[in-house]
C-alpha positions in Angstrom: 102.5 -175.8 -132.8 100.5 -177.9 -130.9 100.2 -181.5 -132.0 96.9 -183.0 -132.8 95.7 -185.3 -130.2 92.7 -187.7 -130.4 90.8 -188.6 -126.9 88.1 -190.5 -125.6 86.4 -189.6 -122.7 85.0 -192.3 -120.3 82.1 -190.4 -117.9 78.4 -190.7 -117.1 77.8 -187.3 -116.1 77.3 -185.0 -119.3 78.2 -182.1 -117.5 81.7 -183.3 -116.2 82.4 -184.6 -119.3 81.4 -181.2 -121.3 83.8 -179.4 -118.4 86.7 -181.7 -119.0 86.5 -181.2 -122.9 86.5 -177.7 -122.4 89.1 -177.5 -120.2 91.1 -179.9 -123.0 90.5 -177.9 -126.0 91.4 -174.6 -124.2 94.8 -176.4 -123.4 95.2 -177.2 -126.8 92.7 -176.3 -129.4 93.9 -179.3 -131.8 92.4 -181.8 -129.4 89.6 -183.7 -130.9 87.1 -185.4 -128.7 86.7 -188.7 -130.6 84.0 -190.1 -128.4 82.4 -189.6 -125.3 81.2 -193.1 -123.4 78.7 -193.0 -120.4 79.3 -196.8 -119.3 81.0 -200.0 -118.9 78.6 -201.3 -121.4 78.5 -198.9 -124.1 82.8 -198.6 -123.5 83.0 -202.6 -123.8 81.2 -202.1 -127.2 82.8 -199.2 -128.7 86.6 -200.5 -127.7 85.9 -203.9 -129.2 85.5 -202.3 -132.9 87.4 -198.6 -132.3 90.8 -199.6 -130.3 93.0 -197.8 -132.8 91.0 -194.5 -133.5 92.5 -192.2 -130.7 95.2 -191.5 -128.7 94.7 -191.2 -125.3 91.9 -191.9 -123.1 90.3 -190.0 -120.0 88.3 -192.5 -117.7 86.3 -192.0 -114.5 86.9 -194.7 -112.2 83.4 -194.8 -110.9 80.1 -195.5 -113.4 76.9 -195.9 -113.4 76.9 -199.4 -113.8 80.3 -200.0 -111.8 84.1 -199.6 -111.6 85.5 -198.7 -115.4 88.6 -201.4 -114.7 85.7 -203.9 -115.8 86.1 -202.3 -119.1 90.0 -203.4 -119.5 89.0 -206.7 -118.2 86.8 -207.7 -120.8 88.7 -205.7 -124.2 92.3 -205.3 -124.9 93.1 -201.6 -124.2 96.4 -200.5 -125.8 96.3 -196.9 -125.3 97.2 -194.8 -122.3 94.8 -194.3 -119.8 94.5 -191.0 -117.5 91.7 -191.9 -114.8 89.4 -189.2 -113.2 88.5 -189.6 -109.6 87.0 -187.4 -106.7 89.3 -189.5 -104.2 92.6 -188.6 -103.7 93.4 -191.8 -102.2 97.2 -192.7 -101.5 97.3 -195.8 -103.6 96.4 -193.9 -106.9 99.8 -192.3 -106.7 101.1 -196.1 -107.8 99.6 -195.2 -111.1 101.3 -191.8 -111.4 104.9 -193.0 -110.2 104.5 -196.1 -112.8 103.8 -194.0 -115.6 100.0 -193.9 -115.6 98.4 -190.9 -114.8 95.0 -189.6 -112.8 93.5 -186.5 -112.4 90.8 -185.1 -109.5 87.6 -183.6 -109.7 86.8 -181.2 -109.4 88.9 -180.3 -112.5 91.9 -178.3 -112.5 93.3 -176.5 -115.6 97.1 -176.8 -114.6 96.7 -180.0 -113.5 95.5 -181.3 -116.5 97.9 -179.5 -118.6 100.7 -181.3 -116.4 99.5 -184.4 -117.4 98.9 -183.9 -121.0 102.7 -182.6 -120.9 103.4 -186.0 -119.0 101.5 -188.2 -121.6 103.4 -186.1 -124.5 107.0 -186.6 -122.4 106.3 -190.4 -122.6 105.2 -190.9 -126.3 108.5 -188.8 -127.3 110.8 -191.1 -125.3 108.7 -193.9 -126.5 108.3 -195.4 -123.1 105.7 -197.9 -123.0 103.9 -199.5 -119.8 104.1 -203.0 -119.6 100.9 -204.8 -119.5 101.3 -207.1 -116.6 102.3 -203.8 -114.5 99.3 -202.2 -115.6 97.1 -204.8 -114.7 98.4 -205.0 -111.1 98.0 -201.3 -110.7 94.7 -201.5 -111.7 93.9 -204.7 -109.3 95.6 -202.7 -106.4 93.6 -199.5 -106.9 90.5 -201.5 -107.3 90.9 -203.4 -103.9 91.7 -199.8 -102.3 89.0 -198.2 -103.6 85.5 -198.4 -101.6 82.2 -199.4 -102.6 79.7 -197.5 -101.3 76.4 -198.4 -100.6 73.8 -198.7 -103.1 70.5 -199.8 -101.2 69.2 -200.6 -97.6 66.7 -203.1 -96.4 64.3 -201.3 -94.9 61.8 -202.6 -91.7 58.3 -201.4 -92.7 55.0 -202.4 -91.2 56.4 -206.0 -90.5 58.3 -206.4 -94.0 61.8 -205.8 -95.3 61.4 -203.6 -98.3 64.6 -202.8 -100.3 65.3 -199.0 -101.1 67.6 -197.8 -103.7 70.3 -195.2 -102.2 70.0 -193.1 -105.4 66.1 -192.7 -104.9 66.4 -191.3 -101.4 66.5 -187.6 -101.7 67.6 -186.9 -97.7 68.3 -187.9 -94.6 67.2 -186.1 -91.7 67.8 -186.8 -88.0 64.9 -186.0 -85.0 65.4 -187.3 -81.3 67.7 -189.8 -82.2 66.1 -191.5 -85.1 67.3 -191.1 -88.7 64.5 -190.9 -91.6 65.3 -191.3 -95.3 63.0 -189.3 -97.3 62.0 -190.7 -101.0 61.6 -189.2 -104.3 57.7 -190.1 -104.1 57.6 -188.4 -101.0 57.6 -191.3 -98.5 59.5 -191.6 -95.2 61.2 -194.4 -93.6 63.1 -195.2 -90.7 66.8 -196.2 -91.1 69.1 -197.9 -88.9 72.2 -195.9 -89.1 73.3 -193.0 -87.6 74.1 -189.7 -90.1 77.7 -190.4 -89.0 77.8 -194.0 -90.3 75.9 -192.8 -93.4 78.4 -190.3 -94.5 80.9 -193.4 -94.4 78.5 -195.7 -96.5 77.2 -193.1 -99.4 79.1 -191.9 -102.1 80.4 -188.5 -101.3 80.0 -187.4 -104.9 76.1 -187.7 -104.7 75.4 -187.1 -100.9 76.5 -184.0 -98.9 76.5 -183.7 -95.0 74.7 -180.2 -95.4 74.8 -180.0 -91.5 74.6 -182.1 -88.3 70.6 -182.4 -89.0 70.8 -183.1 -93.0 72.6 -185.5 -95.6 71.2 -184.3 -99.1 71.2 -185.7 -102.5 72.7 -183.4 -105.2 69.9 -185.0 -107.9 67.3 -183.1 -105.4 68.8 -179.6 -105.3 66.5 -177.4 -106.5 68.3 -174.2 -105.9 70.4 -172.4 -103.3 69.9 -169.4 -101.9 72.8 -167.1 -100.5 71.6 -166.8 -96.7 72.6 -164.5 -93.3 76.6 -164.7 -92.4 78.1 -166.5 -95.3 75.7 -169.2 -95.4 73.8 -171.3 -98.0 70.2 -172.1 -97.9 69.0 -175.3 -99.6 66.0 -176.1 -101.3 65.4 -179.1 -101.9 62.7 -181.4 -103.1 60.2 -182.9 -101.1 60.6 -179.7 -99.4 61.4 -180.5 -95.6 59.6 -179.1 -92.8 63.1 -177.3 -91.7 65.4 -175.4 -93.6 68.8 -176.8 -94.8 71.7 -174.2 -93.9 75.1 -174.9 -94.9 77.5 -173.3 -93.0 79.9 -170.5 -94.2 82.3 -173.1 -92.9 81.3 -175.7 -95.5 79.8 -173.2 -98.3 82.7 -173.2 -100.5 83.2 -177.4 -100.5 79.2 -177.6 -101.2 79.2 -175.8 -104.2 82.4 -177.3 -105.7 80.5 -180.4 -104.8 77.4 -179.2 -106.8 79.4 -178.4 -109.9 81.0 -181.5 -109.9 
């Protein structure tokens, strides 16, 4: 008989949280999701009053208002934490090797099952992680976790205009000039190449569709099958050129959309 387990999920994307909850309950129907928290602020407020009302935490590293490490600095979390990330960074292995675990997006049922088994093994053996060791590991991971660009300072009509990256629906290059196309239909020139933007933008939000386009996930309206295994992306506002994803990139693109 599987043991009852009360879990808190810290995740700012509702679809991702629902997917994780579905997998957890598929693995163990006795699992109860006590609370789903969507931000650092919400989590700090909740844990300040409810630190003992759960057994385990699944926490995304990147939240809409910053890195989840800030939660653990502001309140004393006494329960084990499994971190969730889309980036398989070598430094994250330190967590697994020292008794703290992580899982990668997109979720894999066997991987989550493995990490729950590890949790049960640690609890059964009454193995605890020293607080000082946990804090040093969190600091190490934070130092090696890349901070992605959240805004651009655009030169426009003799002025400098701050533009939020989240409000850029797609980037397009033509004649060696890169344009940022906004949600409201405006267009600005940015002083970056698409290659540079790939390194600066959050890959969970932006995808390099082809040599001409980087697109924002939130701007994708539909995806259609095209010739030779390619995908045709419908995006808003609609560009003059078609946005095609190659057959080689198609599977990765679909996984990116499904995160």
